[in-house]
Residue frames as a rotation matrix with the C-alpha (Angstrom) as fourth column:
MET 1
-0.293 -0.949 0.119 -34.34
-0.786 0.168 -0.595 45.28
0.545 -0.268 -0.795 -12.08
LYS 2
-0.223 0.293 0.930 -36.45
-0.779 0.520 -0.351 43.09
-0.586 -0.802 0.112 -9.76
ILE 3
0.832 0.543 -0.112 -37.66
-0.483 0.611 -0.627 41.08
-0.272 0.576 0.771 -12.76
PHE 4
0.331 -0.805 -0.492 -34.08
-0.621 0.207 -0.756 40.48
0.710 0.556 -0.432 -13.83
PHE 5
-0.590 -0.569 0.572 -33.14
-0.797 0.301 -0.523 39.12
0.126 -0.765 -0.632 -10.38
ARG 6
0.177 0.740 0.649 -36.26
-0.673 0.572 -0.469 36.94
-0.718 -0.354 0.600 -10.29
ILE 7
0.840 0.067 -0.539 -35.43
-0.501 0.479 -0.721 35.49
0.210 0.875 0.436 -13.71
ILE 8
-0.159 -0.975 -0.155 -31.86
-0.676 0.222 -0.703 34.76
0.720 -0.007 -0.694 -12.54
LEU 9
-0.467 0.042 0.883 -33.22
-0.820 0.353 -0.450 33.18
-0.331 -0.934 -0.130 -9.36
VAL 10
0.610 0.760 0.224 -35.63
-0.570 0.617 -0.542 30.94
-0.550 0.203 0.810 -11.31
ILE 11
0.639 -0.446 -0.627 -32.93
-0.506 0.370 -0.779 29.93
0.579 0.815 0.011 -13.80
THR 12
-0.443 -0.842 0.308 -30.52
-0.778 0.191 -0.599 29.12
0.446 -0.505 -0.740 -10.98
PHE 13
-0.122 0.506 0.854 -33.19
-0.766 0.500 -0.405 27.05
-0.632 -0.703 0.326 -9.24
LEU 14
0.843 0.497 -0.205 -34.00
-0.499 0.581 -0.643 25.13
-0.201 0.645 0.738 -12.43
ILE 15
0.243 -0.846 -0.475 -30.34
-0.613 0.246 -0.751 24.45
0.752 0.474 -0.458 -13.13
SER 16
-0.588 -0.492 0.642 -29.81
-0.807 0.303 -0.507 23.11
0.055 -0.816 -0.575 -9.61
VAL 17
0.229 0.753 0.617 -32.92
-0.651 0.590 -0.478 20.89
-0.724 -0.292 0.625 -9.81
ILE 18
0.866 0.062 -0.496 -31.97
-0.463 0.472 -0.750 19.53
0.188 0.879 0.437 -13.23
GLY 19
-0.085 -0.986 -0.142 -28.37
-0.706 0.161 -0.690 18.96
0.703 0.041 -0.710 -12.11
ALA 20
-0.458 -0.040 0.888 -29.48
-0.822 0.399 -0.406 17.17
-0.339 -0.916 -0.215 -8.96
SER 21
0.606 0.742 0.286 -31.85
-0.549 0.650 -0.525 14.92
-0.575 0.161 0.802 -10.88
LYS 22
0.650 -0.456 -0.608 -29.09
-0.486 0.365 -0.794 13.98
0.584 0.812 0.015 -13.34
LEU 23
-0.421 -0.841 0.341 -26.72
-0.793 0.158 -0.589 13.28
0.441 -0.518 -0.733 -10.48
TYR 24
-0.105 0.490 0.865 -29.33
-0.759 0.523 -0.388 11.09
-0.643 -0.697 0.317 -8.77
ALA 25
0.859 0.458 -0.227 -30.02
-0.482 0.578 -0.659 9.21
-0.171 0.675 0.717 -12.01
GLN 26
0.272 -0.840 -0.470 -26.30
-0.581 0.246 -0.776 8.58
0.767 0.484 -0.421 -12.54
SER 27
-0.556 -0.564 0.611 -25.65
-0.818 0.237 -0.525 7.37
0.151 -0.791 -0.593 -9.00
ASN 28
-0.057 0.616 0.786 -28.58
-0.565 0.629 -0.534 4.93
-0.823 -0.474 0.312 -9.11
ASN 29
0.369 0.127 -0.921 -27.75
-0.915 0.223 -0.336 3.54
0.163 0.966 0.199 -12.53
PRO 30
0.672 -0.079 0.736 -27.53
-0.307 0.875 0.375 -0.26
-0.674 -0.478 0.563 -12.18
LYS 31
0.893 -0.334 0.303 -25.50
0.437 0.478 -0.762 -0.47
0.109 0.813 0.573 -15.40
GLU 32
0.728 -0.662 0.178 -22.75
-0.675 -0.737 0.018 1.68
0.119 -0.133 -0.984 -13.95
THR 33
0.729 -0.530 -0.433 -19.45
0.350 0.832 -0.430 -0.13
0.589 0.162 0.792 -14.42
VAL 34
0.801 -0.579 0.150 -16.64
-0.414 -0.356 0.838 -0.15
-0.432 -0.733 -0.525 -11.93
GLU 35
0.467 -0.702 -0.538 -13.23
-0.648 0.143 -0.748 -0.49
0.602 0.698 -0.388 -13.52
GLU 36
0.919 -0.144 -0.368 -11.42
0.295 0.869 0.397 -3.60
0.263 -0.473 0.841 -12.41
GLU 37
0.715 -0.698 -0.038 -8.25
-0.305 -0.360 0.881 -3.33
-0.629 -0.619 -0.471 -10.36
ILE 38
0.727 -0.627 -0.279 -4.92
-0.192 0.205 -0.960 -3.38
0.659 0.752 0.029 -12.16
TYR 39
0.934 -0.357 -0.031 -2.24
0.188 0.414 0.891 -5.31
-0.305 -0.837 0.454 -10.29
GLU 40
0.440 -0.882 -0.169 1.49
-0.898 -0.433 -0.075 -4.68
-0.007 0.184 -0.983 -10.04
LYS 41
-0.753 -0.656 -0.046 2.38
-0.647 0.751 -0.130 -8.22
0.120 -0.068 -0.990 -8.94
VAL 42
0.467 0.884 0.021 0.35
-0.881 0.463 0.101 -11.40
0.080 -0.066 0.995 -9.28
ASP 43
0.515 -0.229 0.826 0.86
-0.273 0.870 0.411 -15.12
-0.813 -0.437 0.385 -8.74
VAL 44
-0.016 -0.473 0.881 1.70
0.837 0.476 0.271 -15.69
-0.547 0.741 0.389 -12.42
MET 45
-0.188 -0.135 -0.973 2.94
-0.175 -0.970 0.168 -12.61
-0.967 0.201 0.159 -14.28
PRO 46
0.849 0.493 -0.190 1.90
-0.236 0.033 -0.971 -12.05
-0.473 0.869 0.145 -17.91
GLU 47
-0.149 -0.926 0.348 4.25
0.131 0.331 0.935 -13.59
-0.980 0.185 0.072 -20.43
TYR 48
0.223 0.107 -0.969 4.98
-0.857 -0.452 -0.247 -12.56
-0.465 0.885 -0.009 -24.00
PRO 49
0.984 0.112 0.137 5.06
-0.032 0.875 -0.482 -15.35
-0.174 0.470 0.865 -26.61
GLY 50
0.513 -0.858 -0.028 8.67
0.350 0.239 -0.906 -16.54
0.784 0.455 0.423 -26.58
GLY 51
0.296 -0.355 -0.887 9.39
0.955 0.095 0.281 -14.98
-0.015 -0.930 0.367 -23.19
GLU 52
0.633 -0.071 -0.771 10.97
0.291 -0.901 0.322 -11.76
-0.717 -0.428 -0.550 -21.97
LYS 53
-0.473 -0.879 -0.057 13.78
0.207 -0.173 0.963 -11.86
-0.857 0.443 0.264 -24.52
ALA 54
-0.487 0.378 0.787 11.27
0.871 0.147 0.469 -12.09
0.061 0.914 -0.401 -27.40
PHE 55
0.620 0.728 -0.294 9.35
0.765 -0.644 0.019 -9.17
-0.175 -0.237 -0.956 -25.89
GLN 56
0.321 -0.592 -0.739 12.44
0.053 -0.768 0.639 -6.96
-0.946 -0.244 -0.215 -25.70
THR 57
-0.680 -0.581 0.448 13.60
0.425 0.185 0.886 -8.06
-0.598 0.793 0.121 -29.15
HIS 58
0.018 0.776 0.631 10.23
0.997 -0.064 0.050 -7.13
0.080 0.628 -0.774 -30.68
VAL 59
0.789 0.299 -0.537 10.36
0.422 -0.898 0.121 -3.66
-0.446 -0.322 -0.835 -29.12
TYR 60
0.056 -0.867 -0.495 13.96
-0.086 -0.498 0.863 -2.94
-0.995 -0.006 -0.102 -30.14
ARG 61
-0.671 -0.295 0.680 13.59
0.585 0.352 0.731 -4.30
-0.455 0.888 -0.063 -33.69
ASN 62
0.021 0.814 0.581 10.41
0.977 -0.140 0.161 -2.35
0.212 0.564 -0.798 -34.33
TYR 63
0.522 0.092 -0.848 11.37
0.451 -0.874 0.182 0.96
-0.724 -0.477 -0.498 -32.72
ARG 64
0.288 -0.393 0.873 12.29
0.869 -0.276 -0.411 3.51
0.403 0.877 0.262 -35.42
TYR 65
-0.309 -0.498 -0.810 14.57
0.784 -0.615 0.079 6.20
-0.538 -0.611 0.581 -34.06
PRO 66
0.740 0.672 0.023 12.85
0.567 -0.606 -0.557 9.46
-0.361 0.425 -0.830 -35.08
LYS 67
0.163 -0.675 0.720 14.84
0.835 -0.295 -0.466 11.59
0.526 0.676 0.515 -37.52
SER 68
0.581 0.109 0.807 14.18
-0.151 -0.959 0.238 14.68
0.800 -0.260 -0.541 -35.41
ALA 69
0.948 -0.238 0.209 15.77
-0.170 0.173 0.970 12.96
-0.267 -0.956 0.124 -32.41
ARG 70
0.443 -0.827 0.346 18.78
0.868 0.493 0.067 11.80
-0.226 0.271 0.936 -34.44
ASP 71
0.273 -0.303 0.913 19.26
0.547 -0.732 -0.407 15.29
0.792 0.610 -0.034 -35.88
LYS 72
0.581 0.016 0.814 19.26
-0.512 -0.770 0.380 16.75
0.633 -0.638 -0.439 -32.34
ASN 73
-0.418 -0.805 -0.421 21.47
-0.222 0.540 -0.812 13.93
0.881 -0.247 -0.404 -30.99
ILE 74
0.157 0.574 0.804 18.81
-0.967 -0.074 0.242 12.96
0.199 -0.816 0.543 -28.44
GLN 75
-0.312 -0.302 -0.901 19.83
-0.091 0.953 -0.288 9.87
0.946 -0.008 -0.325 -26.50
GLY 76
-0.643 0.067 0.763 18.64
-0.764 -0.134 -0.631 8.31
0.060 -0.989 0.137 -23.28
THR 77
-0.935 0.326 -0.138 15.97
0.342 0.933 -0.112 6.03
0.092 -0.152 -0.984 -21.87
ILE 78
-0.347 0.924 0.163 12.21
-0.787 -0.382 0.485 6.09
0.510 0.040 0.859 -22.25
ALA 79
-0.973 0.165 0.158 10.10
0.045 0.815 -0.577 3.98
-0.224 -0.555 -0.801 -19.88
VAL 80
-0.450 0.867 -0.212 6.67
-0.663 -0.166 0.730 2.84
0.598 0.469 0.650 -21.00
ARG 81
-0.851 0.321 0.416 4.01
-0.176 0.571 -0.802 1.35
-0.495 -0.756 -0.429 -18.77
PHE 82
-0.469 0.740 -0.481 1.01
-0.702 0.018 0.712 -0.53
0.536 0.672 0.511 -20.13
VAL 83
-0.076 0.546 0.834 -1.71
-0.805 0.461 -0.375 -2.91
-0.589 -0.699 0.405 -19.03
VAL 84
-0.903 -0.019 -0.428 -1.87
-0.259 0.820 0.510 -6.56
0.342 0.572 -0.746 -20.03
GLU 85
-0.143 0.965 0.219 -5.59
-0.970 -0.181 0.165 -7.22
0.199 -0.189 0.962 -20.06
LYS 86
0.026 0.249 0.968 -7.32
-0.607 0.773 -0.183 -10.41
-0.794 -0.583 0.171 -18.89
ASP 87
0.907 0.323 0.272 -7.40
0.013 0.623 -0.782 -11.63
-0.422 0.713 0.560 -22.51
GLY 88
0.212 -0.939 0.270 -3.68
0.775 0.330 0.539 -10.89
-0.595 0.095 0.798 -23.00
THR 89
0.431 -0.032 0.902 -4.09
0.729 -0.576 -0.369 -7.77
0.532 0.817 -0.224 -25.13
VAL 90
-0.597 -0.693 -0.403 -2.12
0.799 -0.554 -0.231 -4.63
-0.063 -0.461 0.885 -24.44
SER 91
0.458 0.743 0.488 -3.89
0.713 -0.635 0.297 -1.40
0.531 0.213 -0.821 -23.46
ASN 92
0.989 0.145 -0.018 -3.21
0.131 -0.824 0.552 2.07
0.066 -0.548 -0.834 -22.08
PRO 93
0.137 -0.990 -0.034 0.47
0.961 0.142 -0.237 2.48
0.239 -0.001 0.971 -22.97
THR 94
0.984 0.142 0.104 1.84
0.101 -0.941 0.324 5.50
0.144 -0.309 -0.940 -21.14
VAL 95
0.087 -0.989 0.121 5.30
0.349 -0.084 -0.933 7.01
0.933 0.123 0.338 -21.17
ILE 96
0.903 0.227 -0.365 6.43
0.404 -0.159 0.901 7.31
0.147 -0.961 -0.235 -17.55
LYS 97
0.116 -0.877 -0.466 9.99
0.375 -0.396 0.838 8.45
-0.920 -0.272 0.283 -18.28
PHE 98
0.922 0.386 -0.029 10.13
0.160 -0.448 -0.880 11.03
-0.352 0.807 -0.475 -21.04
LEU 99
-0.147 -0.966 0.213 12.86
0.776 0.021 0.631 11.72
-0.614 0.258 0.746 -23.56
SER 100
-0.899 0.039 -0.437 11.45
-0.260 -0.849 0.459 13.78
-0.353 0.527 0.773 -26.44
HIS 101
0.003 0.995 -0.104 7.99
-0.718 -0.070 -0.692 14.07
-0.696 0.077 0.714 -27.93
ASP 102
0.282 0.103 -0.954 8.84
-0.908 0.349 -0.231 12.15
0.309 0.932 0.192 -31.12
CYS 103
-0.725 -0.595 -0.346 10.70
-0.425 0.783 -0.454 9.41
0.541 -0.182 -0.821 -29.23
ASN 104
-0.746 0.509 0.430 7.80
-0.353 0.245 -0.903 9.04
-0.565 -0.825 -0.003 -26.79
VAL 105
0.244 0.869 -0.431 5.22
-0.865 -0.007 -0.502 8.82
-0.439 0.495 0.750 -29.60
GLU 106
-0.023 -0.342 -0.939 7.29
-0.766 0.610 -0.203 6.14
0.642 0.715 -0.276 -31.33
ALA 107
-0.936 -0.315 0.160 7.56
-0.335 0.647 -0.685 4.15
0.112 -0.695 -0.710 -28.09
ILE 108
-0.278 0.920 0.277 3.75
-0.529 0.094 -0.843 4.14
-0.802 -0.381 0.461 -27.73
ARG 109
0.320 0.378 -0.868 3.40
-0.946 0.165 -0.277 3.07
0.038 0.911 0.411 -31.38
VAL 110
-0.481 -0.611 -0.628 5.71
-0.576 0.761 -0.299 0.10
0.661 0.219 -0.718 -30.84
ILE 111
-0.887 0.190 0.421 3.95
-0.295 0.468 -0.833 -1.04
-0.355 -0.863 -0.360 -27.67
ASN 112
0.063 0.991 -0.117 0.66
-0.708 -0.038 -0.705 -1.00
-0.703 0.128 0.700 -29.57
THR 113
0.165 -0.055 -0.985 2.14
-0.894 0.413 -0.173 -3.51
0.417 0.909 0.019 -32.08
LEU 114
-0.717 -0.516 0.468 2.78
-0.683 0.655 -0.324 -6.21
-0.140 -0.552 -0.822 -29.45
GLN 115
-0.423 0.533 -0.733 1.18
-0.104 0.775 0.624 -9.63
0.900 0.340 -0.272 -29.79
LYS 116
0.637 0.707 0.307 -1.11
-0.470 0.041 0.882 -10.96
0.611 -0.706 0.358 -27.08
PHE 117
-0.552 -0.721 0.419 0.53
-0.762 0.232 -0.604 -11.98
0.339 -0.653 -0.678 -23.84
THR 118
-0.246 0.463 -0.851 -0.40
0.542 0.794 0.276 -14.99
0.804 -0.393 -0.446 -21.78
PRO 119
0.371 0.454 0.810 -2.45
-0.244 -0.794 0.557 -13.14
0.896 -0.405 -0.184 -19.16
GLY 120
-0.736 -0.571 0.363 -1.40
-0.442 0.000 -0.897 -12.72
0.513 -0.821 -0.252 -15.56
LEU 121
0.091 0.759 -0.645 -3.14
0.220 0.616 0.756 -14.93
0.971 -0.210 -0.111 -12.99
LEU 122
-0.686 -0.162 0.710 -4.22
-0.643 -0.321 -0.695 -14.24
0.341 -0.933 0.116 -9.44
ASP 123
-0.383 0.493 0.781 -5.73
-0.539 0.568 -0.623 -17.17
-0.750 -0.659 0.048 -7.53
GLY 124
-0.596 0.038 0.802 -5.92
0.458 0.837 0.301 -19.02
-0.660 0.546 -0.516 -10.86
LYS 125
0.506 0.831 0.230 -8.01
0.725 -0.265 -0.636 -16.31
-0.467 0.489 -0.737 -12.56
PRO 126
-0.253 -0.591 0.766 -6.86
0.893 -0.448 -0.050 -13.92
0.373 0.671 0.641 -15.29
VAL 127
0.524 0.338 -0.782 -6.45
0.649 -0.752 0.110 -10.33
-0.551 -0.565 -0.613 -14.08
ARG 128
0.842 -0.241 0.483 -5.26
0.181 -0.717 -0.673 -6.99
0.508 0.654 -0.560 -15.45
VAL 129
0.521 -0.758 -0.392 -1.55
0.707 0.126 0.696 -6.42
-0.478 -0.640 0.601 -14.76
TYR 130
0.851 -0.355 -0.386 0.81
-0.446 -0.878 -0.175 -3.49
-0.277 0.321 -0.906 -15.27
LYS 131
0.490 -0.793 0.361 3.97
0.818 0.562 0.124 -4.13
-0.301 0.235 0.924 -17.24
GLU 132
0.783 -0.321 -0.532 6.85
-0.324 -0.942 0.090 -1.73
-0.530 0.102 -0.842 -17.92
ILE 133
0.515 -0.715 0.473 9.75
0.847 0.508 -0.154 -1.64
-0.130 0.480 0.867 -20.32
PRO 134
0.305 -0.508 -0.806 12.69
-0.115 -0.860 0.498 0.74
-0.945 -0.059 -0.320 -20.57
ILE 135
0.788 -0.132 0.602 13.70
0.616 0.197 -0.763 1.62
-0.018 0.972 0.236 -24.13
ARG 136
0.250 -0.808 -0.533 17.32
0.245 -0.480 0.842 2.75
-0.937 -0.341 0.078 -24.30
LEU 137
0.914 0.080 0.397 18.24
0.405 -0.218 -0.888 4.91
0.015 0.973 -0.231 -27.25
SER 138
0.247 -0.868 -0.430 21.78
0.023 -0.438 0.899 5.72
-0.969 -0.232 -0.088 -28.28
LEU 139
0.955 -0.048 -0.291 23.34
-0.294 -0.224 -0.929 7.00
-0.021 0.973 -0.228 -31.46
GLN 140
0.462 -0.845 0.269 26.49
0.587 0.519 0.622 5.35
-0.665 -0.129 0.736 -32.61
SER 141
0.425 -0.387 -0.818 29.13
-0.559 -0.823 0.099 7.57
-0.712 0.416 -0.566 -34.18
ASN 142
0.998 -0.033 0.059 30.41
0.067 0.552 -0.831 6.58
-0.005 0.833 0.553 -37.61
């Protein structure tokens, strides 16, 4: 029984030493990257080619109402938030107001099809900026 406890004690010690050395190596890594801040408001907000109307038109023309949502008569608004990167590309689309799984997935798909924006500027330099869009879904009766 004493041998068993000694083995456990040695293993625990080794695990703590190895873990501490990995932690030390990670914290002193000069290549460690710090994610850049994402702004809500900047001096010049990102702009979609053709303006806000073209942005909304692209989303509404390309959104395909999921059959499952139509069959269940699901209607309402989805809100999607994404980042316009410093090069104008879109990243990290996230549904912040949910409707149904299929509708949410389709909203993300559409946001990922957007063209590059003119990036947002802060003090004359391109920065990462959040952008949001509500997508209103309604079924029209025949």
